[in-house]
All heavy atoms as an XYZ file, in Angstrom:
880
protein
N      42.569      1.732      9.090
C      43.652      1.095      9.735
C      43.917      1.797     11.088
O      43.849      2.989     11.158
C      44.903      1.139      8.837
C      46.125      0.631      9.529
S      47.667      0.665      8.573
C      47.297      1.425      7.026
N      44.256      0.980     12.070
C      44.508      1.533     13.389
C      45.858      2.252     13.403
O      46.789      1.901     12.704
C      44.618      0.414     14.427
C      43.297     -0.301     14.650
C      43.452     -1.367     15.773
O      44.502     -1.527     16.338
N      42.375     -2.080     16.014
N      45.934      3.351     14.195
C      47.185      4.080     14.291
C      48.224      3.234     15.054
O      49.319      3.074     14.597
C      46.979      5.405     14.998
C      46.558      6.487     14.087
C      46.576      7.847     14.761
O      47.465      8.071     15.597
O      45.735      8.612     14.422
N      47.835      2.724     16.212
C      48.772      1.933     17.038
C      48.130      0.564     17.303
O      47.027      0.499     17.819
C      49.118      2.643     18.312
C      50.064      1.896     19.162
N      51.423      1.957     18.957
C      49.892      1.014     20.201
C      52.037      1.155     19.829
N      51.147      0.583     20.616
N      48.862     -0.460     16.940
C      48.356     -1.788     17.218
C      49.367     -2.512     18.121
O      50.582     -2.556     17.857
C      48.239     -2.636     15.915
C      47.822     -4.058     16.173
S      47.619     -4.982     14.628
C      45.966     -4.422     14.231
N      48.864     -3.037     19.253
C      49.700     -3.779     20.136
C      49.168     -5.188     20.284
O      48.018     -5.385     20.571
C      49.741     -3.128     21.550
C      50.695     -3.850     22.473
C      50.926     -3.088     23.781
O      50.601     -1.890     23.864
N      51.472     -3.725     24.781
N      50.067     -6.157     20.088
C      49.689     -7.572     20.163
C      50.511     -8.134     21.336
O      51.721     -8.057     21.323
C      49.984     -8.304     18.867
C      49.278     -7.675     17.707
C      49.654     -9.776     18.993
C      49.742     -8.041     16.333
N      49.834     -8.637     22.330
C      50.494     -9.192     23.495
C      49.938    -10.570     23.840
O      48.736    -10.778     23.931
C      50.320     -8.268     24.699
C      51.233     -8.624     25.872
C      51.333     -7.484     26.870
O      50.967     -6.354     26.553
O      51.854     -7.750     27.917
N      50.814    -11.575     23.971
C      50.479    -12.925     24.304
C      49.437    -13.515     23.328
O      48.387    -13.971     23.735
C      49.998    -13.051     25.712
C      51.062    -12.797     26.738
C      50.532    -13.011     28.146
N      51.440    -12.543     29.117
C      51.358    -11.377     29.765
N      50.311    -10.607     29.555
N      52.262    -11.016     30.609
N      49.727    -13.460     22.032
C      48.793    -13.937     21.063
C      49.446    -14.572     19.856
O      50.632    -14.501     19.658
N      48.612    -15.155     19.048
C      49.012    -15.762     17.777
C      48.109    -15.149     16.716
O      46.891    -15.344     16.710
C      48.862    -17.248     17.836
C      49.201    -18.036     16.568
C      50.651    -17.820     16.184
C      48.933    -19.511     16.798
N      48.689    -14.376     15.797
C      47.902    -13.603     14.844
C      48.425    -13.935     13.440
O      49.631    -14.023     13.199
C      48.057    -12.075     15.128
C      47.298    -11.262     14.118
C      47.600    -11.771     16.530
N      47.474    -14.035     12.495
C      47.897    -14.293     11.086
C      48.552    -13.113     10.443
O      49.526    -13.274      9.736
N      48.017    -11.889     10.636
C      48.565    -10.692     10.033
C      48.220     -9.522     10.887
O      47.164     -9.470     11.577
C      48.053    -10.517      8.615
N      49.091     -8.516     10.863
C      48.866     -7.241     11.612
C      49.258     -6.088     10.736
O      50.284     -6.120     10.036
C      49.682     -7.236     12.903
N      48.460     -5.026     10.785
C      48.777     -3.810     10.003
C      48.367     -2.592     10.812
O      47.258     -2.536     11.369
C      48.053     -3.845      8.677
C      48.425     -2.690      7.772
C      47.803     -2.801      6.414
O      46.953     -3.648      6.165
N      48.218     -1.923      5.493
N      49.201     -1.612     10.892
C      48.935     -0.398     11.586
C      50.021      0.634     11.365
O      51.093      0.285     10.830
N      49.804      1.849     11.778
C      50.827      2.892     11.645
C      52.008      2.538     12.558
O      53.155      2.658     12.179
C      50.259      4.255     12.023
C      51.239      5.401     11.946
C      51.835      5.651     10.551
O      51.159      5.314      9.545
O      52.917      6.129     10.463
N      51.750      2.097     13.773
C      52.809      1.641     14.700
C      52.331      0.250     15.169
O      51.228      0.085     15.659
C      52.880      2.550     15.939
C      53.135      3.991     15.617
C      54.598      4.264     15.314
O      55.439      3.544     15.851
O      54.867      5.185     14.524
N      53.225     -0.743     15.078
C      52.864     -2.135     15.466
C      53.881     -2.533     16.550
O      55.084     -2.423     16.408
C      52.915     -3.119     14.297
C      52.577     -4.502     14.761
C      51.962     -2.668     13.196
N      53.316     -3.033     17.695
C      54.113     -3.491     18.801
C      53.755     -4.911     19.113
O      52.631     -5.229     19.450
C      53.862     -2.607     20.025
C      54.809     -2.827     21.194
O      55.740     -3.594     21.030
O      54.513     -2.273     22.277
N      54.733     -5.833     18.942
C      54.490     -7.293     19.167
C      55.248     -7.718     20.411
O      56.471     -7.609     20.444
C      54.951     -8.096     17.956
C      54.204     -7.626     16.695
C      54.743     -9.574     18.171
C      54.737     -8.190     15.402
N      54.526     -8.229     21.429
C      55.181     -8.657     22.705
C      54.657    -10.071     23.036
O      53.483    -10.317     23.092
C      54.850     -7.729     23.830
C      55.405     -6.331     23.631
C      54.976     -5.427     24.737
N      55.364     -4.086     24.404
C      55.808     -3.243     25.259
N      55.933     -3.513     26.502
N      56.155     -2.041     24.839
N      55.627    -11.005     23.316
C      55.288    -12.344     23.691
C      54.271    -12.974     22.765
O      53.350    -13.631     23.186
C      54.754    -12.360     25.132
C      55.709    -11.764     26.109
O      56.907    -12.015     26.059
N      55.216    -10.938     26.989
N      54.424    -12.703     21.463
C      53.448    -13.152     20.450
C      54.130    -13.612     19.202
O      55.311    -13.409     18.962
C      52.508    -12.043     20.089
O      51.841    -11.579     21.236
N      53.366    -14.274     18.339
C      53.813    -14.667     17.005
C      52.831    -14.115     15.981
O      51.618    -14.227     16.156
C      53.868    -16.169     16.916
N      53.387    -13.517     14.934
C      52.538    -12.901     13.894
C      53.030    -13.483     12.542
O      54.220    -13.534     12.259
C      52.701    -11.353     13.918
C      51.995    -10.721     12.746
C      52.231    -10.827     15.215
N      52.095    -13.885     11.705
C      52.387    -14.443     10.401
C      53.072    -13.405      9.507
O      54.101    -13.655      8.923
N      52.519    -12.197      9.424
C      53.068    -11.091      8.615
C      52.627     -9.802      9.228
O      51.530     -9.706      9.788
C      52.590    -11.210      7.193
N      53.482     -8.798      9.099
C      53.158     -7.475      9.630
C      53.520     -6.390      8.662
O      54.524     -6.462      7.970
C      53.837     -7.254     10.984
N      52.672     -5.346      8.587
C      52.955     -4.164      7.820
C      52.733     -2.948      8.668
O      51.637     -2.774      9.228
C      52.069     -4.150      6.553
N      53.771     -2.123      8.807
C      53.666     -0.946      9.623
C      53.791      0.297      8.748
O      54.835      0.829      8.583
C      54.730     -0.945     10.722
N      52.673      0.658      8.135
C      52.650      1.812      7.205
C      51.244      2.003      6.685
O      50.525      1.042      6.474
C      53.647      1.509      6.095
O      53.392      2.300      5.001
N      50.918      3.231      6.493
C      49.605      3.511      5.830
C      49.698      3.404      4.348
O      48.796      2.991      3.665
C      49.130      4.948      6.164
C      48.639      5.058      7.596
C      48.031      6.386      7.838
N      47.974      6.617      9.256
C      47.809      7.782      9.821
N      47.732      8.841      9.091
N      47.777      7.878     11.095
N      50.840      3.828      3.846
C      51.123      3.772      2.414
C      52.617      3.558      2.284
O      53.354      3.584      3.276
C      50.683      4.994      1.704
N      53.104      3.420      1.074
C      54.548      3.200      0.890
C      55.351      4.378      1.430
O      56.468      4.175      1.875
C      54.872      2.937     -0.551
C      54.384      1.592     -1.099
C      54.662      1.498     -2.600
C      55.043      0.460     -0.387
N      54.864      5.547      1.340
C      55.626      6.730      1.812
C      55.436      7.023      3.281
O      56.110      7.909      3.828
C      55.217      7.974      1.005
N      54.537      6.362      3.969
C      54.275      6.643      5.369
C      55.433      6.078      6.238
O      56.157      5.192      5.860
C      52.983      6.005      5.802
N      55.565      6.639      7.423
C      56.645      6.234      8.345
C      56.039      5.523      9.525
O      55.673      6.107     10.511
C      57.435      7.452      8.796
N      55.896      4.202      9.432
C      55.414      3.398     10.537
C      56.576      2.675     11.179
O      57.559      2.381     10.533
N      56.438      2.324     12.461
C      57.511      1.656     13.166
C      57.013      0.335     13.690
O      55.802      0.145     13.939
C      57.971      2.507     14.361
C      58.598      3.807     13.865
O      59.411      3.831     12.950
N      58.210      4.890     14.453
N      57.943     -0.622     13.889
C      57.600     -1.970     14.372
C      58.563     -2.307     15.504
O      59.762     -2.121     15.411
C      57.746     -2.999     13.282
C      57.603     -4.472     13.676
C      56.129     -4.751     14.079
C      58.011     -5.379     12.566
N      57.981     -2.767     16.634
C      58.784     -3.179     17.774
C      58.386     -4.616     18.083
O      57.225     -4.880     18.298
C      58.529     -2.287     19.002
O      58.806     -0.949     18.654
C      59.413     -2.687     20.145
N      59.367     -5.517     18.216
C      59.150     -6.901     18.604
C      59.943     -7.184     19.864
O      61.183     -6.995     19.876
C      59.562     -7.881     17.496
C      58.784     -7.623     16.229
C      59.397     -9.322     17.957
C      59.216     -8.477     15.041
N      59.254     -7.630     20.925
C      59.911     -8.000     22.171
C      59.386     -9.393     22.570
O      58.195     -9.563     22.729
C      59.587     -6.985     23.300
O      59.902     -5.660     22.828
C      60.355     -7.280     24.540
N      60.289    -10.350     22.724
C      59.911    -11.712     23.069
C      58.900    -12.320     22.147
O      57.955    -12.990     22.569
C      59.379    -11.759     24.518
C      60.352    -11.301     25.543
O      61.579    -11.527     25.418
N      59.904    -10.618     26.613
N      59.030    -12.083     20.879
C      58.049    -12.582     19.910
C      58.730    -12.671     18.552
O      59.918    -12.551     18.406
N      57.906    -12.911     17.554
C      58.446    -12.987     16.186
C      57.392    -13.197     15.161
O      56.196    -13.171     15.459
N      57.853    -13.357     13.913
C      56.882    -13.538     12.832
C      57.546    -13.798     11.501
O      58.789    -13.936     11.428
N      56.713    -13.774     10.524
C      57.188    -14.018      9.163
C      57.691    -12.758      8.524
O      58.381    -11.984      9.131
N      57.284    -12.492      7.274
C      57.776    -11.297      6.581
C      57.222    -10.030      7.211
O      56.011     -9.990      7.574
C      57.245    -11.471      5.125
C      56.430    -12.728      5.118
C      56.465    -13.364      6.444
N      58.084     -9.017      7.349
C      57.699     -7.741      7.917
C      58.051     -6.620      6.942
O      59.200     -6.489      6.571
C      58.428     -7.507      9.222
C      58.393     -8.661     10.205
S      56.766     -8.691     10.991
C      56.954    -10.118     12.070
N      57.076     -5.815      6.583
C      57.282     -4.661      5.706
C      57.032     -3.397      6.575
O      55.922     -3.223      7.035
C      56.379     -4.660      4.501
N      58.050     -2.576      6.772
C      57.962     -1.481      7.683
C      58.338     -0.170      6.951
O      59.401     -0.083      6.327
C      58.912     -1.648      8.900
C      58.533     -2.960      9.658
C      58.828     -0.526      9.858
C      59.346     -4.117      9.260
N      57.469      0.796      7.071
C      57.716      2.129      6.427
C      58.749      2.970      7.237
O      59.279      3.922      6.703
N      58.977      2.647      8.498
C      59.878      3.368      9.333
C      60.958      2.489      9.876
O      61.644      1.768      9.153
N      61.125      2.515     11.204
C      62.172      1.755     11.875
C      61.607      0.466     12.476
O      60.447      0.400     12.815
C      62.761      2.578     13.009
C      63.413      3.833     12.454
O      64.130      3.816     11.460
N      63.154      4.988     13.097
N      62.496     -0.547     12.632
C      62.151     -1.771     13.295
C      63.152     -2.049     14.390
O      64.357     -1.752     14.253
C      62.076     -2.942     12.286
C      63.403     -3.201     11.648
C      61.592     -4.206     12.951
N      62.637     -2.572     15.509
C      63.495     -2.929     16.638
C      63.062     -4.292     17.163
O      61.877     -4.500     17.377
C      63.340     -1.866     17.741
O      64.001     -2.256     18.926
N      64.011     -5.217     17.304
C      63.716     -6.538     17.803
C      64.624     -6.845     18.972
O      65.839     -6.657     18.910
C      63.947     -7.616     16.722
C      63.076     -7.357     15.494
C      63.695     -9.004     17.276
C      63.353     -8.301     14.360
N      64.015     -7.322     20.085
C      64.761     -7.752     21.261
C      64.228     -9.111     21.704
O      63.012     -9.262     21.882
C      64.598     -6.733     22.412
O      65.039     -5.439     21.976
C      65.449     -7.126     23.606
N      65.127    -10.090     21.799
C      64.735    -11.414     22.207
C      63.589    -12.001     21.350
O      62.622    -12.513     21.822
C      64.348    -11.449     23.689
C      64.365    -12.839     24.265
O      65.140    -13.677     23.799
N      63.516    -13.084     25.244
N      63.746    -11.876     20.023
C      62.736    -12.331     19.122
C      63.336    -12.484     17.736
O      64.526    -12.485     17.558
N      62.479    -12.627     16.756
C      62.982    -12.784     15.405
C      61.959    -12.594     14.347
O      60.767    -12.438     14.609
N      62.390    -12.643     13.110
C      61.550    -12.515     11.944
C      62.180    -13.200     10.788
O      63.388    -13.349     10.712
C      61.279    -11.046     11.596
N      61.348    -13.652      9.837
C      61.874    -14.264      8.629
C      62.569    -13.296      7.783
O      63.752    -13.403      7.444
C      60.720    -14.958      7.896
C      61.130    -15.512      6.551
C      59.982    -15.714      5.605
O      58.854    -15.394      5.946
N      60.239    -16.294      4.477
N      61.869    -12.273      7.320
C      62.381    -11.222      6.444
C      61.937     -9.870      6.952
O      60.746     -9.687      7.289
C      61.847    -11.458      5.010
O      62.183    -12.794      4.616
C      62.448    -10.469      4.043
N      62.846     -8.921      6.899
C      62.514     -7.564      7.311
C      62.848     -6.648      6.105
O      63.980     -6.655      5.610
C      63.325     -7.052      8.524
C      62.867     -7.855      9.763
C      63.151     -5.589      8.717
C      63.608     -7.455     11.009
N      61.871     -5.896      5.658
C      62.015     -4.880      4.651
C      61.651     -3.554      5.318
O      60.469     -3.280      5.574
C      61.155     -5.145      3.440
C      61.093     -4.078      2.359
C      62.503     -3.856      1.750
C      60.141     -4.484      1.287
N      62.673     -2.733      5.603
C      62.440     -1.507      6.383
C      62.958     -0.306      5.610
O      64.114     -0.303      5.151
C      63.106     -1.559      7.775
N      62.142      0.741      5.537
C      62.535      1.977      4.857
C      63.490      2.735      5.789
O      64.348      3.474      5.349
C      61.358      2.820      4.506
N      63.324      2.577      7.127
C      64.208      3.230      8.098
C      65.219      2.270      8.582
O      65.640      1.336      7.822
N      65.737      2.460      9.772
C      66.756      1.598     10.329
C      66.186      0.324     10.952
O      65.017      0.268     11.341
N      67.054     -0.708     11.067
C      66.689     -1.926     11.730
C      67.684     -2.142     12.845
O      68.881     -2.173     12.660
C      66.770     -3.119     10.746
N      67.163     -2.257     14.100
C      67.973     -2.513     15.262
C      67.685     -3.908     15.796
O      66.559     -4.180     16.146
C      67.699     -1.462     16.374
O      67.949     -0.155     15.826
C      68.584     -1.686     17.560
N      68.696     -4.719     15.783
C      68.573     -6.071     16.267
C      69.233     -6.183     17.619
O      70.451     -6.109     17.720
C      69.186     -7.075     15.292
C      68.625     -6.955     13.854
C      69.349     -7.927     12.916
C      67.145     -7.223     13.845
N      68.421     -6.320     18.649
C      68.922     -6.364     20.031
C      69.365     -7.709     20.452
O      69.479     -8.668     19.675
N      69.581     -7.819     21.772
C      70.057     -9.059     22.373
C      69.127    -10.226     22.047
O      67.907    -10.113     22.129
C      70.101     -8.818     23.872
C      70.869     -9.820     24.646
C      70.953     -9.462     26.094
O      70.685     -8.295     26.471
O      71.256    -10.340     26.913
N      69.737    -11.357     21.707
C      69.044    -12.607     21.431
C      67.952    -12.450     20.331
O      66.822    -12.933     20.448
C      68.414    -13.189     22.693
C      69.509    -13.689     23.699
C      68.884    -14.356     24.890
N      67.887    -13.563     25.543
C      68.117    -12.825     26.605
N      69.299    -12.718     27.134
N      67.133    -12.122     27.186
N      68.287    -11.767     19.262
C      67.356    -11.640     18.139
C      67.937    -12.298     16.909
O      69.169    -12.405     16.788
C      67.041    -10.164     17.871
O      68.241     -9.490     17.462
N      67.053    -12.789     16.045
C      67.491    -13.450     14.789
C      66.561    -13.023     13.636
O      65.354    -12.948     13.789
C      67.424    -14.945     14.955
C      67.694    -15.690     13.671
C      69.021    -15.869     13.251
C      66.682    -16.130     12.870
C      69.285    -16.489     12.047
C      66.923    -16.820     11.659
C      68.260    -16.953     11.248
N      67.203    -12.758     12.505
C      66.466    -12.447     11.298
C      67.129    -13.141     10.143
O      68.383    -13.156     10.034
C      66.471    -10.896     11.036
C      65.736    -10.607      9.730
C      65.750    -10.204     12.162
N      66.353    -13.747      9.241
C      66.946    -14.467      8.121
C      67.468    -13.455      7.082
O      68.613    -13.505      6.656
C      65.976    -15.420      7.501
N      66.598    -12.534      6.628
C      66.969    -11.558      5.575
C      66.623    -10.179      6.059
O      65.493     -9.916      6.549
C      66.199    -11.817      4.284
C      66.551    -13.145      3.648
C      65.758    -14.260      3.821
C      67.674    -13.270      2.822
C      66.091    -15.428      3.215
C      68.019    -14.461      2.276
C      67.235    -15.564      2.442
N      67.550     -9.222      5.932
C      67.276     -7.821      6.311
C      67.574     -6.937      5.113
O      68.687     -6.985      4.556
C      68.186     -7.362      7.464
C      67.959     -5.921      7.763
C      67.945     -8.198      8.712
N      66.572     -6.154      4.686
C      66.771     -5.141      3.652
C      66.403     -3.790      4.305
O      65.286     -3.462      4.507
C      65.836     -5.408      2.453
C      66.172     -6.644      1.672
C      65.026     -7.037      0.724
C      67.442     -6.433      0.849
N      67.473     -3.035      4.643
C      67.297     -1.772      5.322
C      68.493     -0.885      5.005
O      69.610     -1.393      4.917
C      67.157     -2.017      6.844
O      67.173     -0.786      7.523
N      68.341      0.438      4.980
C      69.481      1.267      4.704
C      70.529      1.295      5.854
O      71.669      1.504      5.631
C      68.903      2.689      4.535
C      67.440      2.612      4.823
C      67.091      1.166      4.972
N      70.033      0.996      7.090
C      70.959      0.992      8.235
C      70.561     -0.173      9.160
O      69.443     -0.238      9.655
C      70.903      2.269      9.002
C      71.880      2.254     10.206
C      71.853      3.583     10.909
C      72.822      3.474     12.085
N      72.745      4.656     12.948
N      71.492     -1.108      9.367
C      71.264     -2.241     10.245
C      72.167     -2.143     11.420
O      73.383     -2.076     11.265
C      71.439     -3.598      9.533
C      71.268     -4.733     10.495
C      70.544     -3.683      8.327
N      71.685     -2.072     12.659
C      72.451     -2.027     13.878
C      72.267     -3.322     14.642
O      71.194     -3.737     14.932
C      72.017     -0.846     14.784
O      72.059      0.347     14.014
C      72.848     -0.756     15.993
N      73.410     -3.979     14.902
C      73.352     -5.291     15.578
C      74.019     -5.150     16.946
O      75.199     -4.752     17.029
C      74.041     -6.378     14.759
C      73.290     -6.687     13.481
S      74.051     -8.013     12.535
C      74.121     -9.302     13.711
N      73.271     -5.508     18.006
C      73.835     -5.513     19.329
C      74.388     -6.882     19.618
O      74.113     -7.864     18.881
C      72.748     -5.142     20.296
C      72.243     -3.708     20.136
C      71.131     -3.319     21.076
O      70.713     -4.145     21.923
O      70.629     -2.206     20.967
N      75.226     -7.026     20.666
C      75.803     -8.346     20.989
C      74.699     -9.414     21.166
O      73.668     -9.153     21.806
C      76.542     -8.108     22.283
C      76.865     -6.652     22.267
C      75.741     -5.991     21.564
N      74.892    -10.559     20.593
C      73.926    -11.645     20.698
C      72.925    -11.675     19.568
O      72.106    -12.625     19.464
N      72.934    -10.698     18.647
C      72.002    -10.653     17.534
C      72.619    -11.429     16.389
O      73.835    -11.459     16.187
C      71.731     -9.200     17.121
N      71.755    -12.065     15.576
C      72.221    -12.851     14.444
C      71.364    -12.541     13.215
O      70.162    -12.390     13.289
C      72.083    -14.355     14.726
C      72.960    -14.723     15.964
C      72.854    -16.190     16.250
N      73.551    -16.903     15.149
C      73.466    -18.200     14.923
N      72.713    -18.914     15.716
N      74.095    -18.797     13.968
N      72.064    -12.439     12.047
C      71.402    -12.186     10.768
C      71.967    -13.255      9.804
O      73.180    -13.413      9.655
C      71.665    -10.819     10.237
C      71.127    -10.636      8.841
C      71.088     -9.781     11.141
N      71.060    -13.979      9.157
C      71.521    -14.956      8.115
C      72.060    -14.235      6.902
O      73.118    -14.513      6.423
C      70.339    -15.866      7.751
C      70.654    -16.969      6.776
C      71.689    -17.931      7.333
C      69.383    -17.755      6.433
N      71.327    -13.237      6.389
C      71.764    -12.463      5.207
C      71.500    -10.979      5.444
O      70.358    -10.600      5.709
C      71.008    -12.955      3.943
S      71.448    -14.573      3.418
N      72.533    -10.183      5.247
C      72.389     -8.757      5.368
C      71.761     -8.162      4.084
O      71.458     -8.889      3.176
C      73.763     -8.083      5.649
O      74.582     -8.243      4.511
N      71.684     -6.864      3.981
C      71.091     -6.216      2.822
C      71.817     -6.607      1.532
O      71.210     -7.061      0.555
C      71.063     -4.690      2.950
O      70.349     -4.369      4.141
C      70.489     -3.996      1.773
N      73.134     -6.497      1.525
C      73.904     -6.883      0.321
C      73.722     -8.326     -0.021
O      73.564     -8.707     -1.169
C      75.380     -6.538      0.531
C      75.681     -5.092      0.490
C      77.136     -4.807      0.649
N      77.361     -3.390      0.750
C      78.463     -2.863      1.189
N      79.483     -3.634      1.565
N      78.627     -1.564      1.239
N      73.825     -9.198      0.945
C      73.692    -10.641      0.724
C      72.282    -10.995      0.250
O      72.122    -11.843     -0.630
C      74.066    -11.431      1.975
C      75.505    -11.273      2.392
C      75.779    -11.749      3.752
O      74.909    -11.700      4.648
N      76.958    -12.244      4.029
N      71.280    -10.334      0.820
C      69.879    -10.605      0.435
C      69.674    -10.172     -1.021
O      69.026    -10.877     -1.821
C      68.902     -9.894      1.352
N      70.219     -9.038     -1.416
C      70.093     -8.550     -2.834
C      70.799     -9.510     -3.793
O      70.293     -9.854     -4.844
C      70.584     -7.140     -2.969
C      69.744     -6.066     -2.293
C      70.465     -4.750     -2.381
C      68.376     -5.994     -2.917
N      72.005     -9.958     -3.369
C      72.759    -10.921     -4.200
C      71.988    -12.224     -4.338
O      71.922    -12.791     -5.406
C      74.150    -11.110     -3.628
N      71.435    -12.684     -3.227
C      70.662    -13.949     -3.226
C      69.437    -13.819     -4.187
O      69.167    -14.686     -4.957
C      70.189    -14.258     -1.806
C      69.336    -15.505     -1.753
C      69.864    -16.763     -1.805
C      67.961    -15.368     -1.566
C      69.058    -17.905     -1.735
C      67.155    -16.486     -1.491
C      67.680    -17.754     -1.559
N      68.767    -12.653     -4.080
C      67.601    -12.437     -4.972
C      67.997    -12.404     -6.410
O      67.301    -12.932     -7.280
N      69.154    -11.786     -6.729
C      69.641    -11.754     -8.125
C      69.964    -13.135     -8.655
O      69.599    -13.483     -9.780
C      70.831    -10.814     -8.231
N      70.594    -13.951     -7.832
C      70.941    -15.290     -8.258
C      69.723    -16.180     -8.432
O      69.599    -16.877     -9.422
C      71.900    -15.972     -7.234
C      72.067    -17.433     -7.452
C      73.265    -15.260     -7.225
N      68.746    -16.076     -7.527
C      67.525    -16.855     -7.646
C      66.733    -16.407     -8.890
O      66.228    -17.254     -9.651
C      66.640    -16.715     -6.382
C      65.285    -17.322     -6.592
C      67.338    -17.446     -5.224
N      66.679    -15.083     -9.149
C      65.986    -14.597    -10.342
C      66.645    -15.119    -11.618
O      65.984    -15.520    -12.557
C      66.000    -13.061    -10.319
O      65.260    -12.544     -9.249
N      67.960    -15.068    -11.659
C      68.669    -15.559    -12.841
C      68.450    -17.054    -13.064
O      68.236    -17.520    -14.165
C      70.169    -15.279    -12.709
N      68.408    -17.822    -11.971
C      68.163    -19.241    -12.074
C      66.733    -19.509    -12.583
O      66.527    -20.399    -13.444
C      68.373    -19.920    -10.737
N      65.755    -18.755    -12.093
C      64.367    -18.926    -12.542
C      64.279    -18.598    -14.056
O      63.617    -19.294    -14.818
C      63.443    -18.087    -11.690
C      63.334    -18.665    -10.296
C      62.069    -17.999    -12.367
C      62.582    -17.800     -9.294
N      64.877    -17.506    -14.460
C      64.864    -17.126    -15.867
C      65.526    -18.188    -16.743
O      65.069    -18.525    -17.843
C      65.551    -15.783    -16.069
C      64.786    -14.578    -15.562
C      65.634    -13.300    -15.702
C      63.481    -14.386    -16.336
N      66.633    -18.764    -16.295
C      67.310    -19.794    -17.043
C      66.433    -21.046    -17.186
O      66.334    -21.623    -18.292
C      68.662    -20.163    -16.351
N      65.803    -21.475    -16.100
C      64.911    -22.628    -16.131
C      63.732    -22.364    -17.053
O      63.337    -23.227    -17.878
C      64.462    -23.053    -14.737
C      63.371    -24.049    -14.784
C      65.648    -23.550    -13.916
N      63.177    -21.168    -16.971
C      62.036    -20.820    -17.811
C      62.444    -20.838    -19.294
O      61.671    -21.303    -20.165
C      61.500    -19.448    -17.445
N      63.628    -20.415    -19.608
C      64.097    -20.445    -21.010
C      64.290    -21.848    -21.486
O      63.951    -22.171    -22.639
N      64.829    -22.731    -20.662
C      65.009    -24.091    -21.037
C      63.668    -24.780    -21.291
O      63.463    -25.538    -22.221
C      65.822    -24.867    -19.960
C      67.251    -24.339    -19.949
C      65.789    -26.353    -20.152
C      68.121    -24.827    -18.761
N      62.713    -24.536    -20.398
C      61.384    -25.103    -20.523
C      60.718    -24.642    -21.814
O      60.091    -25.430    -22.537
C      60.489    -24.783    -19.295
C      59.056    -25.164    -19.527
C      61.043    -25.461    -18.080
N      60.841    -23.359    -22.146
C      60.245    -22.832    -23.407
C      60.854    -23.485    -24.624
O      60.172    -23.793    -25.569
C      60.443    -21.318    -23.477
C      59.382    -20.582    -22.746
C      59.390    -19.102    -23.029
N      59.248    -18.431    -21.757
C      59.927    -17.425    -21.320
N      60.869    -16.887    -22.095
N      59.725    -16.899    -20.134
N      62.163    -23.625    -24.620
C      62.853    -24.294    -25.749
C      62.432    -25.730    -25.922
O      62.321    -26.258    -26.997
C      64.373    -24.210    -25.575
C      64.935    -22.886    -26.017
C      66.412    -22.921    -26.039
N      66.859    -21.784    -25.211
C      67.809    -21.772    -24.297
N      68.515    -22.897    -24.062
N      68.073    -20.728    -23.612
N      62.175    -26.397    -24.799
C      61.748    -27.800    -24.817
C      60.329    -27.948    -25.384
O      59.960    -29.013    -25.879
N      59.514    -26.896    -25.234
C      58.138    -26.964    -25.711
C      58.016    -26.645    -27.227
O      56.984    -26.917    -27.839
C      57.237    -25.979    -24.954
C      57.052    -26.408    -23.495
C      56.279    -25.350    -22.738
O      56.003    -24.265    -23.219
N      55.907    -25.731    -21.509
N      59.059    -26.098    -27.810
C      58.990    -25.708    -29.217
C      59.276    -26.878    -30.147
O      59.795    -27.850    -29.950
C      59.992    -24.575    -29.518
C      59.622    -23.314    -28.818
C      60.671    -22.221    -29.000
O      61.716    -22.455    -29.629
O      60.385    -21.108    -28.575
């Protein structure tokens, strides 16, 4: 795996590296870490992507992501948007938007899991 990966003015299906820098690009999914314990960082400027798993910190300016799972802090700069953020520390600058914060994302996951288990139980009873 590359130590530092920089994507500029491109469209990429997936990116993985110790440090990932996305500028003026779109990435389907990104992982910034060698292993779960590694500290990789992700920077997005004028770009965005789908799910992002980061072992370190993430910083977004004028861009966005579907879901961010960061072991470090998440800084959402001016004109940035993220649907779900799971991070121990989320810093939002003016103009940043988050659909669901860490607590809301965990609650949403718990509700969806309970609904799936309930439906699975009903389907099993119907088959007996």
